[in-house]
PyMOL commands that place a pseudoatom at each C-alpha (Angstrom):
pseudoatom trace, name=CA, resn=MET, resi=1, chain=A, elem=C, hetatm=0, pos=[-6.975, -40.674, -44.067]
pseudoatom trace, name=CA, resn=ILE, resi=2, chain=A, elem=C, hetatm=0, pos=[-5.394, -41.641, -40.786]
pseudoatom trace, name=CA, resn=THR, resi=3, chain=A, elem=C, hetatm=0, pos=[-2.684, -39.395, -39.348]
pseudoatom trace, name=CA, resn=ALA, resi=4, chain=A, elem=C, hetatm=0, pos=[-0.301, -40.769, -36.807]
pseudoatom trace, name=CA, resn=THR, resi=5, chain=A, elem=C, hetatm=0, pos=[1.024, -38.520, -34.055]
pseudoatom trace, name=CA, resn=ILE, resi=6, chain=A, elem=C, hetatm=0, pos=[4.717, -39.096, -33.488]
pseudoatom trace, name=CA, resn=PRO, resi=7, chain=A, elem=C, hetatm=0, pos=[5.769, -37.991, -30.008]
pseudoatom trace, name=CA, resn=CYS, resi=8, chain=A, elem=C, hetatm=0, pos=[8.558, -35.556, -29.821]
pseudoatom trace, name=CA, resn=PRO, resi=9, chain=A, elem=C, hetatm=0, pos=[11.707, -37.208, -28.296]
pseudoatom trace, name=CA, resn=ALA, resi=10, chain=A, elem=C, hetatm=0, pos=[12.495, -34.084, -26.396]
pseudoatom trace, name=CA, resn=HIS, resi=11, chain=A, elem=C, hetatm=0, pos=[9.069, -34.063, -24.782]
pseudoatom trace, name=CA, resn=GLN, resi=12, chain=A, elem=C, hetatm=0, pos=[9.367, -37.749, -23.824]
pseudoatom trace, name=CA, resn=LYS, resi=13, chain=A, elem=C, hetatm=0, pos=[12.735, -37.084, -22.126]
pseudoatom trace, name=CA, resn=SER, resi=14, chain=A, elem=C, hetatm=0, pos=[11.243, -34.241, -20.211]
pseudoatom trace, name=CA, resn=THR, resi=15, chain=A, elem=C, hetatm=0, pos=[8.315, -36.374, -18.993]
pseudoatom trace, name=CA, resn=ARG, resi=16, chain=A, elem=C, hetatm=0, pos=[10.576, -39.217, -18.045]
pseudoatom trace, name=CA, resn=PHE, resi=17, chain=A, elem=C, hetatm=0, pos=[12.837, -36.690, -16.135]
pseudoatom trace, name=CA, resn=ASN, resi=18, chain=A, elem=C, hetatm=0, pos=[9.800, -35.350, -14.226]
pseudoatom trace, name=CA, resn=GLN, resi=19, chain=A, elem=C, hetatm=0, pos=[8.581, -38.877, -13.354]
pseudoatom trace, name=CA, resn=THR, resi=20, chain=A, elem=C, hetatm=0, pos=[12.044, -39.760, -12.060]
pseudoatom trace, name=CA, resn=ALA, resi=21, chain=A, elem=C, hetatm=0, pos=[12.305, -36.561, -10.108]
pseudoatom trace, name=CA, resn=LEU, resi=22, chain=A, elem=C, hetatm=0, pos=[8.888, -37.031, -8.557]
pseudoatom trace, name=CA, resn=ARG, resi=23, chain=A, elem=C, hetatm=0, pos=[9.739, -40.555, -7.626]
pseudoatom trace, name=CA, resn=ARG, resi=24, chain=A, elem=C, hetatm=0, pos=[12.981, -39.382, -6.011]
pseudoatom trace, name=CA, resn=ALA, resi=25, chain=A, elem=C, hetatm=0, pos=[11.029, -36.685, -4.073]
pseudoatom trace, name=CA, resn=LEU, resi=26, chain=A, elem=C, hetatm=0, pos=[8.665, -39.302, -2.837]
pseudoatom trace, name=CA, resn=ILE, resi=27, chain=A, elem=C, hetatm=0, pos=[11.509, -41.485, -1.563]
pseudoatom trace, name=CA, resn=LEU, resi=28, chain=A, elem=C, hetatm=0, pos=[13.120, -38.492, 0.149]
pseudoatom trace, name=CA, resn=ARG, resi=29, chain=A, elem=C, hetatm=0, pos=[9.887, -37.538, 1.807]
pseudoatom trace, name=CA, resn=ALA, resi=30, chain=A, elem=C, hetatm=0, pos=[9.369, -41.163, 3.079]
pseudoatom trace, name=CA, resn=GLN, resi=31, chain=A, elem=C, hetatm=0, pos=[12.854, -41.168, 4.433]
pseudoatom trace, name=CA, resn=GLY, resi=32, chain=A, elem=C, hetatm=0, pos=[12.148, -37.832, 6.208]
pseudoatom trace, name=CA, resn=ASP, resi=33, chain=A, elem=C, hetatm=0, pos=[8.994, -39.296, 7.748]
pseudoatom trace, name=CA, resn=ILE, resi=34, chain=A, elem=C, hetatm=0, pos=[10.851, -42.288, 9.040]
pseudoatom trace, name=CA, resn=LEU, resi=35, chain=A, elem=C, hetatm=0, pos=[13.356, -39.964, 10.598]
pseudoatom trace, name=CA, resn=PHE, resi=36, chain=A, elem=C, hetatm=0, pos=[10.718, -37.866, 12.265]
pseudoatom trace, name=CA, resn=ALA, resi=37, chain=A, elem=C, hetatm=0, pos=[9.267, -41.007, 13.750]
pseudoatom trace, name=CA, resn=HIS, resi=38, chain=A, elem=C, hetatm=0, pos=[12.761, -42.094, 14.992]
pseudoatom trace, name=CA, resn=ALA, resi=39, chain=A, elem=C, hetatm=0, pos=[13.242, -38.582, 16.479]
pseudoatom trace, name=CA, resn=ASP, resi=40, chain=A, elem=C, hetatm=0, pos=[10.020, -39.065, 18.475]
pseudoatom trace, name=CA, resn=GLU, resi=41, chain=A, elem=C, hetatm=0, pos=[11.308, -42.333, 19.767]
pseudoatom trace, name=CA, resn=LEU, resi=42, chain=A, elem=C, hetatm=0, pos=[14.595, -40.732, 20.769]
pseudoatom trace, name=CA, resn=GLU, resi=43, chain=A, elem=C, hetatm=0, pos=[12.593, -38.000, 22.521]
pseudoatom trace, name=CA, resn=ARG, resi=44, chain=A, elem=C, hetatm=0, pos=[10.829, -40.703, 24.604]
pseudoatom trace, name=CA, resn=TYR, resi=45, chain=A, elem=C, hetatm=0, pos=[14.236, -42.019, 25.627]
pseudoatom trace, name=CA, resn=ARG, resi=46, chain=A, elem=C, hetatm=0, pos=[15.177, -38.461, 26.767]
pseudoatom trace, name=CA, resn=ARG, resi=47, chain=A, elem=C, hetatm=0, pos=[12.033, -38.138, 28.799]
pseudoatom trace, name=CA, resn=ALA, resi=48, chain=A, elem=C, hetatm=0, pos=[12.733, -41.479, 30.441]
pseudoatom trace, name=CA, resn=CYS, resi=49, chain=A, elem=C, hetatm=0, pos=[16.220, -40.415, 31.385]
pseudoatom trace, name=CA, resn=SER, resi=50, chain=A, elem=C, hetatm=0, pos=[14.962, -37.114, 32.798]
pseudoatom trace, name=CA, resn=ALA, resi=51, chain=A, elem=C, hetatm=0, pos=[12.344, -38.984, 34.812]
pseudoatom trace, name=CA, resn=SER, resi=52, chain=A, elem=C, hetatm=0, pos=[15.024, -41.319, 36.205]
pseudoatom trace, name=CA, resn=GLU, resi=53, chain=A, elem=C, hetatm=0, pos=[17.169, -38.275, 37.116]
pseudoatom trace, name=CA, resn=ASN, resi=54, chain=A, elem=C, hetatm=0, pos=[19.892, -39.054, 34.558]
pseudoatom trace, name=CA, resn=PRO, resi=55, chain=A, elem=C, hetatm=0, pos=[20.649, -35.593, 33.050]
pseudoatom trace, name=CA, resn=ASP, resi=56, chain=A, elem=C, hetatm=0, pos=[23.732, -36.760, 31.150]
pseudoatom trace, name=CA, resn=GLY, resi=57, chain=A, elem=C, hetatm=0, pos=[21.688, -39.388, 29.313]
pseudoatom trace, name=CA, resn=ALA, resi=58, chain=A, elem=C, hetatm=0, pos=[18.860, -36.984, 28.768]
pseudoatom trace, name=CA, resn=GLU, resi=59, chain=A, elem=C, hetatm=0, pos=[21.193, -34.427, 27.144]
pseudoatom trace, name=CA, resn=ALA, resi=60, chain=A, elem=C, hetatm=0, pos=[22.638, -37.138, 24.862]
pseudoatom trace, name=CA, resn=TRP, resi=61, chain=A, elem=C, hetatm=0, pos=[19.198, -38.314, 23.712]
pseudoatom trace, name=CA, resn=LYS, resi=62, chain=A, elem=C, hetatm=0, pos=[18.177, -34.694, 23.300]
pseudoatom trace, name=CA, resn=ARG, resi=63, chain=A, elem=C, hetatm=0, pos=[21.082, -34.009, 20.957]
pseudoatom trace, name=CA, resn=LEU, resi=64, chain=A, elem=C, hetatm=0, pos=[20.385, -37.198, 18.991]
pseudoatom trace, name=CA, resn=ALA, resi=65, chain=A, elem=C, hetatm=0, pos=[16.693, -36.312, 18.633]
pseudoatom trace, name=CA, resn=ASN, resi=66, chain=A, elem=C, hetatm=0, pos=[17.470, -32.807, 17.490]
pseudoatom trace, name=CA, resn=HIS, resi=67, chain=A, elem=C, hetatm=0, pos=[20.057, -34.011, 14.940]
pseudoatom trace, name=CA, resn=THR, resi=68, chain=A, elem=C, hetatm=0, pos=[17.566, -36.563, 13.626]
pseudoatom trace, name=CA, resn=ARG, resi=69, chain=A, elem=C, hetatm=0, pos=[14.853, -33.960, 13.215]
pseudoatom trace, name=CA, resn=THR, resi=70, chain=A, elem=C, hetatm=0, pos=[17.324, -31.669, 11.361]
pseudoatom trace, name=CA, resn=GLU, resi=71, chain=A, elem=C, hetatm=0, pos=[18.124, -34.496, 8.938]
pseudoatom trace, name=CA, resn=ALA, resi=72, chain=A, elem=C, hetatm=0, pos=[14.374, -35.254, 8.444]
pseudoatom trace, name=CA, resn=GLU, resi=73, chain=A, elem=C, hetatm=0, pos=[13.687, -31.535, 7.708]
pseudoatom trace, name=CA, resn=ALA, resi=74, chain=A, elem=C, hetatm=0, pos=[16.543, -31.510, 5.199]
pseudoatom trace, name=CA, resn=PHE, resi=75, chain=A, elem=C, hetatm=0, pos=[15.022, -34.596, 3.416]
pseudoatom trace, name=CA, resn=HIS, resi=76, chain=A, elem=C, hetatm=0, pos=[11.667, -32.819, 3.241]
pseudoatom trace, name=CA, resn=SER, resi=77, chain=A, elem=C, hetatm=0, pos=[13.297, -29.538, 1.985]
pseudoatom trace, name=CA, resn=ARG, resi=78, chain=A, elem=C, hetatm=0, pos=[15.088, -31.435, -0.755]
pseudoatom trace, name=CA, resn=ALA, resi=79, chain=A, elem=C, hetatm=0, pos=[11.879, -33.258, -1.745]
pseudoatom trace, name=CA, resn=ASN, resi=80, chain=A, elem=C, hetatm=0, pos=[10.046, -29.874, -1.937]
pseudoatom trace, name=CA, resn=LEU, resi=81, chain=A, elem=C, hetatm=0, pos=[12.826, -28.398, -4.074]
pseudoatom trace, name=CA, resn=ILE, resi=82, chain=A, elem=C, hetatm=0, pos=[12.794, -31.398, -6.432]
pseudoatom trace, name=CA, resn=GLU, resi=83, chain=A, elem=C, hetatm=0, pos=[8.993, -31.232, -6.710]
pseudoatom trace, name=CA, resn=SER, resi=84, chain=A, elem=C, hetatm=0, pos=[9.005, -27.506, -7.528]
pseudoatom trace, name=CA, resn=HIS, resi=85, chain=A, elem=C, hetatm=0, pos=[11.508, -27.987, -10.349]
pseudoatom trace, name=CA, resn=ALA, resi=86, chain=A, elem=C, hetatm=0, pos=[9.714, -31.016, -11.744]
pseudoatom trace, name=CA, resn=LYS, resi=87, chain=A, elem=C, hetatm=0, pos=[6.416, -29.130, -12.254]
for i in range(1, 87): cmd.bond("trace and resi %d" % i, "trace and resi %d" % (i + 1))
show_as sticks, trace
zoom trace
């Protein structure tokens, strides 16, 4: 006699939710990585302004780099939070 296992719809929904959540976390983490790379580029601009004795430009690039890093960290924090709830 062959018995068929019928998956529970509630379990399928939970699995689908976890997959969607993990995919979202992966996207957020990738966006954060891109922002970290961009912050490094902004930091190079700041150093170039400092080297050319342009303190106003250096301060502006510094603020932009710091803000970009803050946003990148927020993306990573959200990704960590989503991953912890999806497990």
